[in-house]
N, C-alpha and C positions, 0 to 999 in steps of 0.2 A: 593414600587417597589424595588426589589433586583436584583443584577447582574444576579442571576441564572434565573430570569424571562426572561431576554433578551437572555440568552444562550439557553434556551428552545425554545423561539420563533424562533430564527435563525435556530435551528436544524429542526423544523417542516417546516419552510419556504423553506429551501434548499431541504428537502426530499419530501415535499408536501405529507407527510404520517405520521400520528401519530405513527403508529406501527414501521416504519423504524426509525423514530427519537428516539423513546423510546429505541430501541435496541442500537442505536448509543450512547445514553446517559446512558445506563446500568440501566434502570429503567422500571417500568411498565407503560402501556399506560394510565391507569386511573388517576394516580396522575399527569402525564404530561398534560393530557387534562384539569384537574382541575387548574393547574398553569396557563395555557393559558387563561382559563376563568377568573381567578383572574386578570391577566394582562389586559384583555379586559375591565373588570369592572372598574379597576383603571383609564385606559385611556379614558373610555367612548366611545370606538370605537370597532366595530367588526373587527378582524384582518384576519379571515379566513371564507370563505364559505365552509361548510363541511356537508357531509351526510355519509351514511355507505359505499359509493363507491368512494367518490370524495372529494378532499381537494384543495382549491385554495385561493390565497391571495386576499383579498379585496383591494380597492384603498388605504385604511388606512394602511393595512399590507404591501403593496408594498412601501409606503412612509416611513414606519418605518424600513424596512429591512436595507437599507444602513446606517441609523443612528445607529441602534443597532449594526451592524458589526463594525462601527467606534468606538463606545463606548467600545465594547468587546476588540477590538484591542488595544486601549489605556490602558484598565485595565490589559490585559495580558502582556503588555510591561513594567509595573511598575518595576519588578525585574531587568531586564537588563538596563533600563533607570537609575535606581538608581545606579547600578554598574558603569555605564559610568560616571554619575555625580560625584561619589566618586573617580573615577580613581584608583581603587585598583590595586596593582602591578601585582598580578597573579590571573586570573579569572578562575573559575571552569566552564567548559562547557560540555555539553553532545552531543554526536553524535549518531544518530539513526542507527541501523544496522539490516537489514533483516536477517531471518534465511538462513542458507546454503550460506553465502556470499562467492564468489569466493576467492580462496587462494591468488591470485594476488592482489585483492583489499584489503584483510585483511592485507597483507604485506605492502601495500602502506599506509593504515591507521596507522599502527604502526610507519611508517616513519614520518607521519604528527605529531603524538604525540611526537616523539623525537625532531623534528625540532622546534616545538612550545612550548616546555616544559618551557621555560623561562617566557613566557607571559601567557600561558594557561595550566591549569590542565585538560587535555582532558579525559573524561570518556565515556564509551559506554552504550547505552540503546537499548535493543532489542525490536522488535515489527514487525507487518506486515506493509506493505507499506502504506495502507490507514491511519492507526493510526499515523505512523511516519510523514506523510505529515501534518496532522492536528496539531501535536505537534510542528513542525517547524513553521507553520503559527501562532500558539499561542505564540511562543517565548520560549517554554519549552526546545526545542532542538536548538542547534546552527546550525547544519547541519544534514543530514541523507543520508545514502546510501540505495536507494530504487529501486524497480523494476518499470520500465517505462511501459506505458506512465504516466506522471503526468501533469495535467492541473489544476493549482491552482493559485488563485489570489495572486500577489506579490511574487511568488516563481520563482527563477532561477533554471534551470536544465542543468546539464552538463553530457551528456551521456558518459560513461566510457567503457562499455563492452557489447558485444552482444554474447550470448551463444546459439548455435543451440539446438533445441528441437527434440526429436524423440518419437516413439511409444513404450510404455511399453507393452509387449505382452507375452502370455504364451509360454514357450519354447517348450511345447509338440506340438504346432501347427506351430511355426515359428522359432524353434531353428536352422534349417538348412538354414535360409534365410539371405540375406545380406541387404535387404531393404523391404519396404512394401508400398503399395499405399492406398489412402483413399477408393478407390472403393472396395478394398478387405475387408473392415471393416464394410460394411453396415449392415451385419447381426450380428455384435458384439455390445456389450453395452459399452458405454464410462463411465468410473468411475472417480470421482474426490473426493478430501477430502472435509471437512466441509466448508460451506460458510464463507468467511472472512479470510480463510487461504491461498488462492491463489491470485497471482497478478491479477490486473484488466485486464491484457493482455489475461488471460484465458477466459474472456467474449467474446473477439474477436475470440478466437479459437473455442468456442462453436458455434458461428454463422457460421464459416467456415465448421465445421463438419456437421451441419444441412444442409447447402447448398450442401454438398457432399452426402446427403442421409443417414446420421447417426443420427437417431432420438431417439434411446434407450439410456437412461442415468441413472446412479446411483450416488447419492450424499451421501457420508458417513457422519455420525454425529461427526466424530473426524478428527483432522488435521494431523494424523500420516501417513507419506508417506509409512511406512512399511505395514500399513493396506491396502493401495491401492495395493501394490505388492501382498499381500496375496489373495485379491479378484481376481486379474488378473490371478494368478496361477490356479484358478478353471477352466479356459477356457471360451471361447466365450466372453471375456471381455478385454478391453484395457484401458490404461491410456496414458497421455502425460507427459514426464519428460525431464530433461536435457539429451542430447545425450551422455554426458560424464558419466552419472550415470552407476554404475557397474551392470552387469547382475547377477542374482542369479542362480547358476547352481547345486544346491544340493536339493535332495528330491522333495517333492510335490511342494515346493515353487519356483521351477525353473521358471525363466522369462528371457526375453531378451529385450534389448533396440535397436531398429532399426531406421535408418533414413527413412523419407518419400521420395518416388520417385517423387510424384506429388505435393509436398507441402514443403515449406521451412520456418517453424516457427522458431522464435528466441526470447529469453527472454533478454531484455536489462536492464542493471543496471546503475543507474546514481547517481550523487551527487546533492543534492538540498539544497538551503539555501534561507533565506529571503533577497530580493533585498535591502531593506532599511538598513538592518544591515551590509551589505557588502559595503555600500557607504564609501567614504573617511573619513567621520565623524562618521561612524557607529562603534559599539563596537566590531564587528567581522571582520573588514576590513583586519587586518593582518592574522587572522586565515584562512579566505576564500581564500585570495590571495595565501597563502602558500599551502593550500590543493589543490587548482586548479593546481598549478605548479607541486606538487608531483604526483597527480593522472594522469596527462597528460604527465609525463616524458616518454621518449622512453627507453625501456629496452635495455641494452647493448647487442650487438649481440655476 
C-alpha cells in the first residue's frame, strides 16, 4: 500500500464518483478504478458498492475514510512540522491568491508581507478557490485569499470584503438602462466561463436564476472573461460579473454592466488558514495573527 492509494480512496469517497475524483486528481478514470481495486485486494475488503450509475461507501469504506484522512493529514504535515522542530529563523510560506483580487486586499497583502518580513518570506501562489482551499488543508499553503463560501474541515474563515454583482448585458439592448430585473431576462441565455473557473457562489446564483424562470444556459470551454463579454455582445445573452467591472462601449463588442432591481447578489472574499497551525504553539501563529490584524484594519478617513 502506498500513500497515493489512500489519496485516491479519499477523493472517490468524498466525491462518490470515479469520474469527478479522476478530474480532481488530474488522471483518467480507468487507472483510478484499478488503483482502488488494488487497495481493496490488499485490504481484503470491498470499499465501494458501485455500478454504472451509483457509487456508495461500504461499511469497510466508511470505517477507512477517517483513518485515511488522518494518515494523509499527518503525511502532508511533515514539511511544516519539520520546520517547526528545527526552528529555522526565517520561514518561507506561500499565500494563495484568487484571480482578480480586489486592489484593497492586494494592498493589505503587501502590508502583511512587509510587517512579517523578519520571520517569514511570504510568497504568492495563484489558483481558483477550490484548489487553494485544498492546498491550505494539505499544508502546502499557509493561508489563502479565496472567494466564499468555504466549508472545509479544520479551516478558519475571516470574511474581508463583499463586492456587489451585476448583469453583463449587450449594450444594443440595454445601453440606455440604469438597472435590470430578472424577469426581463427569461428569454435570454445565461453564459458562464468553463467549469472550475468560477467561485462556488455561482452555483447558488444558477439556482436563483432557474427559480426566476431563466433556464437557457451556455457554458464556455475556456475561463476567459473576455470571451463571455464577446458572446454577450451578440445579443439575447447575459452574464453575471462584478458591478464594478468596466463596460465596453466600442464597436460590436459593446456591453454594459447593470445592477439588478429585484436581486442583490454579492461575491465575498475571505482569508482562510488551518486552525491548528494558528494555535499558540503552531508554526503560523505569528503570521496569522499579523495578517488578521492588517486585513481588518480600518482605513483612515
